[in-house]
N, C-alpha and C positions, 0 to 999 in steps of 0.2 A: 504494500500500500504506500502511495505517496503521502508521507506523514507530514504533520504540521511543521516538523523541525527541519525539513529540507530547506537549504538556503546557504548563505555565506558562512564560511568557517568562523567560529566564535572562540574567544579566549576569555579567561577570567578564572577566578577562584570559586570554590564552593560557597564561600561567604559573600562573594560579590560577583554573581554571574552576569554575563552579558545579557541585556534585555533587547527584545525585538518587537516591532509594532505588529499588531494582529487585529483581526476583527472577530468578535465573539457573538454567537447567537444567543444572547441573554434572554430573549423572549421565550425560549423553549427550555431554559434550564431551571432546575429547582432554585428557590430563593437563595439558599446559602451558597450554592456553587456559582450562581450568577454574580453574587456580591463579591465572592473571592476573586473571580476573574477581573472584575472592575477594580479591585484593590491590587491587582497585579500578581496574583499567585495562582498556581495550578495544583498546589498541594492540598491534601485533605486536612481537615482540622477545623478549629473554631474560626469563624469568619471575623474580619476586622470590625464589622458592625459600624461602618461609616455611614451616617444617615443619608448623605447624598447618593451613595452607591445603592443603598437599600431602596431608595425612592426611584432611582433610575431603573433598577431591575424590575420593580413593581410595575412601572409604566410600560416597560417592554412586554411583560407578561400580559398586562391588560390589553395592549394593542393586538397581541396574538389572539386572545380570547374574543375580541370584538370582530374578528374577521369572519367573513361568510364561510360556512363549512364547505369542504370539498375543494378539489383542484382539477383543472382540465389538463389531462395528459393524453388525450385522444390523438391518434395519428402523430405520435411524437417522433417516430423514426422514418427515415427514407433509405432506399437502397443507394449505395455509393455510386457516384457518377463514373463513366468510363475513364475519365482523366486520372482516377485513382487506381486503375487496374495494375499498372506497373508497381506502384507503391505497395499495394496489397500482396502482390506476388513476392516482392522482396521481404515483406513482413512474414510471409509463410516460410521463407527460407532462413530467416534469422532464428537463432536459438531461442530467444525469449518469445518471439511471435509464434513460432511453430508449436511451442508448448501450450500457448493460449488456444490455438485452434484445436489442438488435441483434447483440451478440456471442454470444448463445446462453445467457446466464444466466437462471435461473428462480428464483422465490421459493419457498422451502420452510421448514417448521418443522423445526429440527434440534436434536437433543440434544447440546448443547455439551460435556457431561461425557464423551462418548465420541468426540469429535473429536480428531485428532492435532494436535500443534503442532510447528513447525520453527524457531521464532524463539528464539535462545538466551536472550534477555533481554526482560523486560517491565518498563518503568518503572511504579511503583505509586503515585506520589504523587497522581495525579488519577483513578485508576480507580474509587474508591468514590464520589466526588462526581459522576461522570458518570452514575451509575445511581441516585443518591440518590432515595429515595421510590418507586422502581419496585417493583411486586409481581409475583409469578409469574403471577397470573391476569390481569394487565393486558397482554394481548397487543398492543393498539394502542399503549400506552405504550412497550413494548419495541421495537416496530417503528419508532417515532419515533427511537430511538437507533441501532438496527442498520441501518435502511434509511431514512435521513433524506430528506425531500423538500424541505426548506428549504435555501436558500442558506447556505453557511458564512459566518461573520463576515468582513467585508472586512479585509484586512491593513492594518496601520498603516504610514504612509509618513512618512519624515523627509526633510528637505532641508537641506543645508549650503550657504548662500549663497556663502561664500568659495570653496569648492571646486567649486560648481555640480554637486553630487552629490545624487541622490535615492537613498535606501536604503529597502528594504522588508524588514523583519525579522520572522520568525515561527518559533515552535517547531514549527509544523506542516510536515512534509516535503512536503505536497501543494501548497505554494506554487509557482506556475509562471508563466512568461511565456506567455500564451495568444494573443497577437496584437500588432499594431502599428497605428498610425493616423497620418493626416496630415489636418489640417483648417485651413481659413482662419479667421483671427481679425480680421475687418474693423475692429473698434473699435481694435485695436492696430496695424493695418496690418502684420500679420505672419502667419506660418504656424506652426501648432502641430504638432509631431511627437513621437512617444513610443511607449510600449509599454503593452499591457494586461496586468495581473497579476491573478491570482485564486488562491484556495485551492480546489483541485478537491475535489468531494465524495468522501467516503470511506464505503464500505459494508463490513459484515461479510460476508466471502466464504469459501466452502468449496469446494475443488476435490476432485473424485473422480478418483483416479489409481490404476490397477491395483486397483480395488475398495476403496481406502483413502481415507477422508475426512480432508482436511488443511485447516486454517485458513490462508488466505493473506493475509487482511487483517482488521483489527478486533480485534487482540489486547488493547488496553486495555479495550474494551467487553466482550469475552468474559470477561476476567479479573474485571472489576467485577461482571458478572452472576453468574458462578459464586461469587464471594465473598459474594453475597447469597442464595445457594442457588437461583438461577434457572438451570435447565438448558435449558429449551425456549425457543427464540428464532427469529423469522423472519429468514432470511439469504438471500443470493444463493448458488445452487449451480450448478456446471457440471462436466461430465466433461472431463478433459484426456486427450489421446491421446499426448502426448510429455512427457518430463521437463522439456524446456525451457519448457513452459507452467506448470510448478510451481516449479522451482528458482529461487532468487533469491540474489544475492551476500550473503555474511555469515550465511547460515542454518546450521543444524546439518548435519553430514555426511549425505548421502543415506542411508547405511546406518543412521542413527539413526532417521529417521522412516519409512523404508520397510522396516526390518528387523523381526525377530520381537518385539522389546520396545520399541516406539516410545513416545515421551512423549505423554500426553494433556494437554489443556488444564488439567485438574484438578491435574496434577503441578506446575504453577507454585506451587500452594498447599501442597505437601507438603515438609516440611523434610528428609525422608530423602533425597530426590533433587534438591531445589532449595534454594538458599540466598539469604538477603537479601544484597544488595551495594549499595555506593555507587559510582555511576559518573558520569563527566563528562556534563553536559547538552550537547546540540548544537542548533543552530538553522539555519534556512534563510534565506539572504539573497540579495536581488536588488539589484544596484547599477547605476545608470544615471548616466553623467557626460557633461556637455557640454563640448566643447573648441572653441576657435577657432584654426585653424591657417592660416598664410599660406604661399603657394608662389610661386616665381618672383621676379624682380627688379622 
């Protein structure tokens, strides 16, 4: 999943973390959680009880409750145009794209402005630059962003000689250990052992559950496209048969995005039901350390 924390590398200490601008759907959050986000924290625990934040959160929830029940998601998808045939063919041949097709995902043109969202927060400091220069009629250019066929940039690796520690740090949550290796190094009369790390490809994905279209990955790109007035975009679409295929930890309550007045992706841009917040940045780290241990006498 393209997580909230994807963005520029951040630095700072545990006591003074780097903070990033974001938009929070406080109109669909429980009172305490919404107030915490407005206060600049994502940690569980007692809320700061700032009167202005409590009132702001209440107003947002009232605005959601006052909406007319129901949403229009009829005829939300279109078949991809012929101009995307070559791109889709390359997508099928790419390692990440091929696995998506094997899992039953299909490419469709989707009206993002009518898709529901379930992610409480979207960091916004890089959303505009990720779609900079893209125009609504450039479907191939949009596809390069929403359904990339190119390998993501390799993660940067650091090494501490004194501690014999390799560190791989990335703001992208898709950083993973994807394998291991062992190889001979004849020139050094030694054997090399280690792990393979990679930033897995991320696609804009929409799941259809109980007739409702919900974005499950690609929030930064969707937010950036909608911010440029671009609604129609090629994405991966799949029907889910169980809530377990949709629900993810840390998302809005199920009653929020499956209820009568769910948030749409456009709501992240609406100040009545969403608010700008400053939240701690997070990064993904892989650590590999070598030890020499002795046993016996």
